[in-house]
C-alpha beads as a LAMMPS data file, in Angstrom:
LAMMPS data file: protein, C-alpha beads

181 atoms
180 bonds

1 atom types
1 bond types

-500.0 500.0 xlo xhi
-500.0 500.0 ylo yhi
-500.0 500.0 zlo zhi

Masses

1 110.0

Atoms # bond

1 1 1 -0.460 -0.049 -0.377
2 1 1 2.747 2.130 0.919
3 1 1 4.810 1.262 -2.342
4 1 1 1.742 2.186 -3.968
5 1 1 1.124 5.439 -2.239
6 1 1 4.811 6.585 -3.552
7 1 1 4.314 5.607 -6.574
8 1 1 1.469 7.840 -7.318
9 1 1 2.531 10.434 -5.255
10 1 1 5.668 11.163 -8.020
11 1 1 3.123 11.207 -10.900
12 1 1 2.294 14.785 -12.751
13 1 1 -0.644 13.863 -13.606
14 1 1 -3.589 11.012 -12.475
15 1 1 -5.952 9.209 -14.854
16 1 1 -8.290 11.634 -15.150
17 1 1 -5.626 14.690 -15.961
18 1 1 -4.390 12.015 -19.044
19 1 1 -8.002 11.433 -20.002
20 1 1 -9.040 15.345 -20.180
21 1 1 -5.331 17.204 -21.039
22 1 1 -5.576 19.814 -23.536
23 1 1 -1.928 19.063 -24.468
24 1 1 -1.376 22.969 -25.369
25 1 1 -2.343 24.581 -22.306
26 1 1 -1.064 21.709 -20.409
27 1 1 2.727 23.392 -21.645
28 1 1 1.620 26.561 -21.625
29 1 1 0.795 26.227 -17.576
30 1 1 4.101 24.352 -17.321
31 1 1 6.116 26.756 -19.118
32 1 1 4.539 29.721 -16.957
33 1 1 6.046 27.825 -13.724
34 1 1 9.215 27.568 -15.476
35 1 1 9.147 23.857 -15.397
36 1 1 12.038 22.091 -17.782
37 1 1 11.135 20.622 -20.791
38 1 1 11.829 17.194 -19.540
39 1 1 8.618 17.928 -17.784
40 1 1 6.825 16.158 -20.895
41 1 1 8.819 12.927 -19.973
42 1 1 7.293 12.806 -16.633
43 1 1 3.736 13.379 -18.233
44 1 1 4.642 10.869 -20.411
45 1 1 5.639 8.239 -17.770
46 1 1 2.635 9.166 -15.956
47 1 1 0.113 8.844 -18.707
48 1 1 1.449 5.436 -20.228
49 1 1 0.041 3.722 -17.090
50 1 1 -3.603 4.712 -18.822
51 1 1 -2.429 4.236 -21.911
52 1 1 -2.428 7.877 -23.036
53 1 1 0.404 9.507 -25.334
54 1 1 0.469 13.676 -24.480
55 1 1 0.504 15.546 -27.983
56 1 1 4.183 16.376 -28.198
57 1 1 3.861 19.154 -30.096
58 1 1 1.034 20.875 -28.987
59 1 1 2.879 20.306 -25.130
60 1 1 6.178 22.191 -26.956
61 1 1 4.003 25.296 -28.764
62 1 1 2.170 25.848 -25.280
63 1 1 5.218 25.905 -23.149
64 1 1 7.292 27.818 -25.627
65 1 1 3.892 30.664 -24.710
66 1 1 4.079 29.900 -21.369
67 1 1 7.919 30.672 -20.733
68 1 1 7.501 33.728 -22.838
69 1 1 5.180 34.571 -19.716
70 1 1 7.495 33.255 -17.245
71 1 1 11.009 34.591 -18.182
72 1 1 9.832 38.149 -17.707
73 1 1 13.093 39.555 -14.743
74 1 1 10.434 40.558 -12.131
75 1 1 9.337 36.969 -12.070
76 1 1 13.229 35.679 -11.258
77 1 1 12.872 37.817 -8.281
78 1 1 8.987 36.960 -7.414
79 1 1 10.155 33.204 -7.924
80 1 1 13.500 33.164 -5.701
81 1 1 11.473 34.829 -2.875
82 1 1 8.900 31.773 -3.037
83 1 1 11.532 29.867 -2.446
84 1 1 11.500 28.357 -5.739
85 1 1 14.774 27.751 -7.574
86 1 1 15.332 28.873 -11.611
87 1 1 15.661 25.695 -13.940
88 1 1 17.583 27.582 -16.520
89 1 1 14.471 27.744 -18.584
90 1 1 15.433 31.136 -20.194
91 1 1 16.346 32.358 -23.514
92 1 1 20.307 33.158 -23.162
93 1 1 19.753 36.864 -23.745
94 1 1 17.760 36.567 -20.251
95 1 1 19.288 33.660 -18.629
96 1 1 21.903 35.299 -16.849
97 1 1 20.346 37.913 -15.225
98 1 1 17.125 35.671 -13.994
99 1 1 19.407 33.486 -12.378
100 1 1 21.285 36.002 -10.435
101 1 1 17.771 37.653 -9.541
102 1 1 16.345 34.166 -8.512
103 1 1 19.001 33.851 -6.335
104 1 1 19.514 36.848 -4.971
105 1 1 15.961 36.609 -4.059
106 1 1 16.131 32.948 -2.958
107 1 1 18.759 33.940 -0.612
108 1 1 17.074 36.589 1.069
109 1 1 14.221 34.129 1.349
110 1 1 16.560 31.441 2.928
111 1 1 17.711 33.898 5.346
112 1 1 14.090 35.242 6.307
113 1 1 13.507 31.519 7.017
114 1 1 16.481 30.679 8.951
115 1 1 15.566 34.021 10.906
116 1 1 12.130 32.473 12.139
117 1 1 13.610 28.926 12.867
118 1 1 16.137 30.810 15.085
119 1 1 12.894 32.814 16.262
120 1 1 11.248 29.613 17.342
121 1 1 14.055 28.380 18.957
122 1 1 14.522 31.062 21.280
123 1 1 10.763 31.353 22.001
124 1 1 10.805 27.835 22.531
125 1 1 13.105 28.081 25.337
126 1 1 12.072 31.428 27.193
127 1 1 9.487 29.058 27.837
128 1 1 10.777 26.185 28.735
129 1 1 12.574 28.885 31.309
130 1 1 8.669 29.651 32.706
131 1 1 7.708 26.437 33.209
132 1 1 7.965 25.783 37.110
133 1 1 9.193 22.375 36.821
134 1 1 12.466 23.344 34.746
135 1 1 15.339 22.484 37.224
136 1 1 18.223 25.271 38.043
137 1 1 20.269 23.112 36.276
138 1 1 18.831 23.333 33.140
139 1 1 18.166 26.752 33.445
140 1 1 21.375 27.830 33.107
141 1 1 21.673 25.255 29.929
142 1 1 18.278 27.649 28.552
143 1 1 19.826 30.448 29.125
144 1 1 23.196 29.276 27.503
145 1 1 21.313 28.191 24.346
146 1 1 19.481 31.686 24.499
147 1 1 22.757 33.531 24.333
148 1 1 24.292 31.370 21.705
149 1 1 21.215 31.585 19.687
150 1 1 20.997 35.617 20.068
151 1 1 24.271 35.675 18.744
152 1 1 23.036 33.517 15.495
153 1 1 20.496 35.573 15.007
154 1 1 21.833 38.918 15.176
155 1 1 24.492 37.006 12.433
156 1 1 21.661 36.462 10.481
157 1 1 20.176 39.839 10.671
158 1 1 23.447 40.777 9.327
159 1 1 23.645 38.343 6.668
160 1 1 20.306 38.959 5.552
161 1 1 20.851 43.119 5.464
162 1 1 23.895 42.086 3.049
163 1 1 21.358 39.831 1.055
164 1 1 19.021 42.545 0.746
165 1 1 21.297 45.097 -0.168
166 1 1 22.578 42.425 -2.983
167 1 1 19.373 41.966 -4.143
168 1 1 18.396 46.002 -4.522
169 1 1 21.950 46.350 -5.702
170 1 1 20.843 43.752 -9.221
171 1 1 17.608 43.910 -9.186
172 1 1 17.491 47.883 -9.483
173 1 1 19.475 48.356 -12.617
174 1 1 18.215 45.216 -14.562
175 1 1 14.686 45.821 -13.808
176 1 1 14.777 49.595 -15.015
177 1 1 15.817 48.402 -18.241
178 1 1 13.865 45.388 -18.534
179 1 1 9.474 45.240 -20.134
180 1 1 7.577 44.459 -17.135
181 1 1 4.368 42.241 -17.206

Bonds

1 1 1 2
2 1 2 3
3 1 3 4
4 1 4 5
5 1 5 6
6 1 6 7
7 1 7 8
8 1 8 9
9 1 9 10
10 1 10 11
11 1 11 12
12 1 12 13
13 1 13 14
14 1 14 15
15 1 15 16
16 1 16 17
17 1 17 18
18 1 18 19
19 1 19 20
20 1 20 21
21 1 21 22
22 1 22 23
23 1 23 24
24 1 24 25
25 1 25 26
26 1 26 27
27 1 27 28
28 1 28 29
29 1 29 30
30 1 30 31
31 1 31 32
32 1 32 33
33 1 33 34
34 1 34 35
35 1 35 36
36 1 36 37
37 1 37 38
38 1 38 39
39 1 39 40
40 1 40 41
41 1 41 42
42 1 42 43
43 1 43 44
44 1 44 45
45 1 45 46
46 1 46 47
47 1 47 48
48 1 48 49
49 1 49 50
50 1 50 51
51 1 51 52
52 1 52 53
53 1 53 54
54 1 54 55
55 1 55 56
56 1 56 57
57 1 57 58
58 1 58 59
59 1 59 60
60 1 60 61
61 1 61 62
62 1 62 63
63 1 63 64
64 1 64 65
65 1 65 66
66 1 66 67
67 1 67 68
68 1 68 69
69 1 69 70
70 1 70 71
71 1 71 72
72 1 72 73
73 1 73 74
74 1 74 75
75 1 75 76
76 1 76 77
77 1 77 78
78 1 78 79
79 1 79 80
80 1 80 81
81 1 81 82
82 1 82 83
83 1 83 84
84 1 84 85
85 1 85 86
86 1 86 87
87 1 87 88
88 1 88 89
89 1 89 90
90 1 90 91
91 1 91 92
92 1 92 93
93 1 93 94
94 1 94 95
95 1 95 96
96 1 96 97
97 1 97 98
98 1 98 99
99 1 99 100
100 1 100 101
101 1 101 102
102 1 102 103
103 1 103 104
104 1 104 105
105 1 105 106
106 1 106 107
107 1 107 108
108 1 108 109
109 1 109 110
110 1 110 111
111 1 111 112
112 1 112 113
113 1 113 114
114 1 114 115
115 1 115 116
116 1 116 117
117 1 117 118
118 1 118 119
119 1 119 120
120 1 120 121
121 1 121 122
122 1 122 123
123 1 123 124
124 1 124 125
125 1 125 126
126 1 126 127
127 1 127 128
128 1 128 129
129 1 129 130
130 1 130 131
131 1 131 132
132 1 132 133
133 1 133 134
134 1 134 135
135 1 135 136
136 1 136 137
137 1 137 138
138 1 138 139
139 1 139 140
140 1 140 141
141 1 141 142
142 1 142 143
143 1 143 144
144 1 144 145
145 1 145 146
146 1 146 147
147 1 147 148
148 1 148 149
149 1 149 150
150 1 150 151
151 1 151 152
152 1 152 153
153 1 153 154
154 1 154 155
155 1 155 156
156 1 156 157
157 1 157 158
158 1 158 159
159 1 159 160
160 1 160 161
161 1 161 162
162 1 162 163
163 1 163 164
164 1 164 165
165 1 165 166
166 1 166 167
167 1 167 168
168 1 168 169
169 1 169 170
170 1 170 171
171 1 171 172
172 1 172 173
173 1 173 174
174 1 174 175
175 1 175 176
176 1 176 177
177 1 177 178
178 1 178 179
179 1 179 180
180 1 180 181
């Protein structure tokens, strides 16, 4: 049963989606999501058990149109800020700038997530300090852990400010000269 769930969990499309797919629309959606061309092979693999073969030509044409929507520099920042890595699908003329912006935005988001994690750890330790059942020895350990986490949080704040400035320095000139959606 677990094996069946694992196998079906990896499928890009279920049986109904395979049977009713408009392959141009599927390509459009995958292009707009920045999926690689190999996504078609994943769809083919998902649909083969239902004896359905994707329309490669329609899919590729739809994906091409979708990539035109995706490959806009402002989208690089949105994707990175949402925690999504660029998959190298844009034309060479925009690829390097798109990658740089996406990486910078991803780094900012990653640092924000790290800060949330550390803040959560500190909150949890402070909660334990307020618990009457916590021993004095454990309280000393907890205070040491909080001091260590406070130092880590300060480093993360510094790194975040640096990453935000880096993203701003990259995005200002690129987004000013790039037509936006």
